[in-house]
C-alpha positions in Angstrom: 172.5 31.2 152.1 172.5 34.9 153.0 175.4 37.2 154.0 175.0 39.5 157.0 177.3 42.5 157.7 177.4 43.9 161.2 179.3 47.2 161.9 180.2 49.1 165.0 179.2 52.7 164.3 181.0 55.8 165.5 184.6 54.6 165.2 185.9 57.4 163.1 184.0 60.0 165.0 185.5 58.7 168.3 189.1 58.9 166.9 188.7 62.4 165.6 187.0 63.7 168.8 189.6 62.2 171.1 193.3 62.9 170.9 194.3 60.7 173.9 196.3 57.6 173.0 195.1 55.8 176.1 191.5 56.1 175.0 192.4 54.9 171.5 194.2 51.9 172.9 191.2 51.0 175.1 188.7 51.3 172.3 191.0 49.3 170.0 191.2 46.5 172.6 187.4 46.5 172.9 187.0 46.2 169.1 189.5 43.4 169.0 187.7 41.5 171.8 184.4 41.9 169.9 186.0 40.7 166.7 187.7 37.6 168.2 185.9 36.6 171.3 182.4 38.0 171.8 181.2 37.3 168.3 182.5 33.8 168.4 180.7 33.2 171.7 177.5 34.6 170.3 177.4 32.4 167.2 178.7 29.3 168.9 176.1 26.5 168.6 174.3 28.2 165.7 174.5 27.5 162.0 176.0 30.9 161.4 179.6 31.0 160.0 181.9 33.9 160.5 183.6 34.9 157.2 185.5 38.0 158.3 185.7 40.1 161.5 188.1 43.0 161.8 188.0 46.6 162.9 184.4 46.5 164.1 183.0 45.0 160.9 181.9 41.4 160.7 180.6 39.4 157.7 178.6 36.3 158.6 177.2 33.5 156.4 173.6 32.7 157.5 171.7 29.7 156.1 168.5 30.6 154.3 166.5 28.4 156.7 167.9 30.0 159.8 165.4 31.6 162.2 164.9 35.4 161.9 165.6 35.9 165.6 168.3 34.5 167.9 168.2 34.7 171.6 171.6 35.1 173.3 171.9 34.3 177.0 
């Protein structure tokens, strides 16, 4: 078993460069969708297990015998 961490970069930079609440809300909604819907769709049907996914950071459990590359359609 291996653990894999995936992070969305640039979140803090975006927050500090923009002072518009509407932009923050939109970005927050996109991160939430990635955490709860997109990631689940990507790993569905694979042996990968989501351990944690919040705030643009996901931790996945990947079996040691899993292929090195995954094709997502």
